[in-house]
N, C-alpha and C positions, 0 to 999 in steps of 0.2 A: 590244866583246867579241869575242874570237877564235872563239867558239863558232859564229858565223855562217859562218866559213870551212869548218867541218866539214860543214855540212848538205848533203845530197844524197840522191838516190834509193837509191843503193847502200848508203850508211851507214844510212839509215832501215831498209832491209831487214835489215841486220846487227843493228841494235838491236832490231827487232821479233822477230828470231830469238832473241836473247838473252832478251828479255822473255817469250818463250813457254816457256822452260825451267822445269820444275816443282820441281826439287830439286838438291842438290849433285851427285848421281850423274849426272843429265842434263847438268849443266855439265861434269863431267869428260869425258863421252862427246863432247859437242859440241866443246869446246875441244881435245880430243885430235885430232879430225879437222880442225879449221879452222886451228889454229896449231901452230907448232913448239914443242918444249919450251923452247927459248931465248926465244921470244916470250912464252910464258906465264910463264916465270921472271922476265923483265924487268918485266912488268906487276905481278906479285905482289910483286916486290922494291920497286917504286916505292910501292905501297900500304903496305908495311911501313915504308919510309923516312918516308912522310908521317905514319904513326901515331906513329913515334918522335919525329919533329920536333915534332908537336903536343903530345907528352908532355914536351917540353923536353930531350930527349937531345942530347948534343953530337955534332958531326960524327964525331969519332974513335970514339965508342961505336957510332954507327950504321954507320960504315964497317967496324968490326970484326965486329959482329953480323950485318950483312946482306951483307957483301962488295961493297956498292955503291961505286962510285967517288965521289970528291968532286964531280965534274962532275954525276953523277946526283943526288946529294944537293942540290946547289945548284939544279939544275933543278926538283926537287920543291919545294924551299923557295920558289922564285920562283912556282911555280904556287899554292902555299898563300897567298902574300902578294898576288899580283896576278892570279890566274887567275879561273876561273868559279865558285869555291867547291864544285867537285865533290868534292874530297877531304874537305872539311869536312862536306858533306852525308852522304856515305857513312860516314865515321868516326863521326859523331854517331849515325847510325842503328844502326850496329854496336854501339856502346857501349850504347845504350838497350836493344837486343835482348839483349845479354849480361847487363845488370842485372836483367832479368826472371826 
């Protein structure tokens, strides 16, 4: 599993900081300070691509709606198929929360 390559004290500190955020407004404030708009856009775009892929959307539809490159779509697809199930975990939780 590639997740072991990520582990480290600095990343643990980042994740602890993210986990300390209480609401969406705090997320906006923190990510505005810690990341560029381009970085935030890229991450949110990948999540949207993952959502659309799991819903069965085609590459052409995803490319048109998200403006993601086919390389990005392929990378996200690879993560969904062979990754650590992070997208699946988050998307399932978001779906359950929305259904409530």
